N, C-alpha and C positions, 0 to 999 in steps of 0.2 A: 966253735959254737955247735957244730953238728957232728963232732967226732970224726969217724972214718967214713961216714956215709958219702957215697958218690953221688954227685948231682948230675943227672943225665940231660941237663938243659942249661942254656946260658941266657944272658940278657937280650942278645940278638934274636934268639928263638922266641922269647916272650914277646918282643916287639913285632916280630913277623906275624905271630898269632893275633896280636891286637890290630895291626894294619890289614890283615885278612878280614877280620870281623868288621872293621870300619868299612871296607870295600864292599863286603856282602851286604851290610846294613844300608849303605847308600843305594846299592843296586835294587834292594828290595823296596826302599821308598820310591825309587824312580819307576820300578815295575808296577807298583800298585797305587801310587798317588801322583799328583802333579806338584807336590810340595818341594820347593827349591830352597826354602830358608831354614830348614832344620839345622840345628847346631849340636854337635856331639857333646854329651854331658858325662857319660859313664860307659864303661864296657865291662861286662861279666864274661869271664872265660869259664867254660864248662869243662872241668877236668875229666878225662876219659876213664881214668882208674886212680886208685889210691897212690900209686907210684908217681904218676904225673901230677896229682894233687900236691903231693909233698914237694916235688921238684919246683912246681910253680910257686908255691909258698915261699920256698927258700930264696928263689930269685926275687919275688916281690918284696920280701923283707930287706933286700939289699938296695932296692930302688925306691922305696916308700916307707911310710909310717902307717900302722894299722889305725883305722878310724871306724866308726859305726859298729861298735861291738854288739849292737842289737841284732845284727844279722848273722852272728857267729854260728848259729845252728845250721845254716846252709853253706857257709864259707867265710872267707875273711875279705874285708874291703880295705884298700890302701889308698892313701893320698900320695901321689908320686912326688919325690923330691924334686925332680926335673920334669915338668909337664911335657908330653909328647906333642909334636905338631903333626896333625893328620890332615888328610884331604877334607875332613869334615869339621875341622876346627881343633882347638887345643884341648888335649885330654889330660885331666889331673887325677881322675878317680878310676881305679879298676877293682874288680872283685874276682877272687879265685873261688869258684864254686866247687863244693864237694861233688864227687861222682853221684849221678842220679839217673836211674833207668828211665825216667820220664823226660829227661832233657837229652835228646840224641843229637841236637845241634852242637856246633862248636862253641857258641856263645851268644851273647845278647848285648848289642849296643842300644843305649838310650839316647834319644834325641829330644831337644827342646824345640817346640814349634811355637812360632810367635802368637798364634791364636788358637789355643787348644780347643776351645768350644767350637769354633768354626770347623776345625779339622774333624772333630768328633761328629758334628752334625752332618758333614759331607760324606764321610767314609764309613762310619760304624755300621750302618745298615745296608751299605752298597755291595758288600762282598762278604762271603763267609770266611774269608781269610783274616778278618778283623774281629777281635774279641775284647770286650770291655772287662777289665779287672778291677774290682773294688777293694781297696785296702783301708786300714783304719782312718788315716788322715789325708789320703790322696787316692786318685784313681789313675789308670793308665790304659792305653789301647796297645794290644799286642797284634803284631803283624807277623805272620809266619812266612819266612824266606827259605831259600833252598838249604841253607846250613846255619841259619841264624833266627833268633826271635828278636824282632825289632820292637822296642817299647817307646811309646810316646806318652809320658806322664803329664798330668796337669801341674804337678810340682816336681821338679827334677830332684835327684838325690842331693845335688849341691844346694838346692834351696831348702831341702828338708833337714840338712845337717847344721 
């Protein structure tokens, strides 16, 4: 399928990145909120460079099917053939993002919060680390962590698809 191109990554390394992002996401939620009921919905991996982006895509293509072609300009989103069981819940959706100089973090996990409006009212103005991001048909709160951007959307990617 890819000719003689050497893949410098394997499925275990992809999972290691995902589990790292989930761990960092939970630590960020714990550090900046008292939210205990957030459930993982989606994880975006920010590729460090073109080579890593291509390697991550090749691995993702072996473990999932591409979905959500609307976001193709920033990367590719995959529904995993076999969902991953993480410490924050079952993960079925991942995105491999193209390298982006404005995204220096390793990635971004999205969490579903039981009462988005209450979360928004409580935290949005409490700390400069929270940013409201308005999209066409949904909104989300961004929380900056040490090596992640955590997103709390009012409608998760799973719900929007």
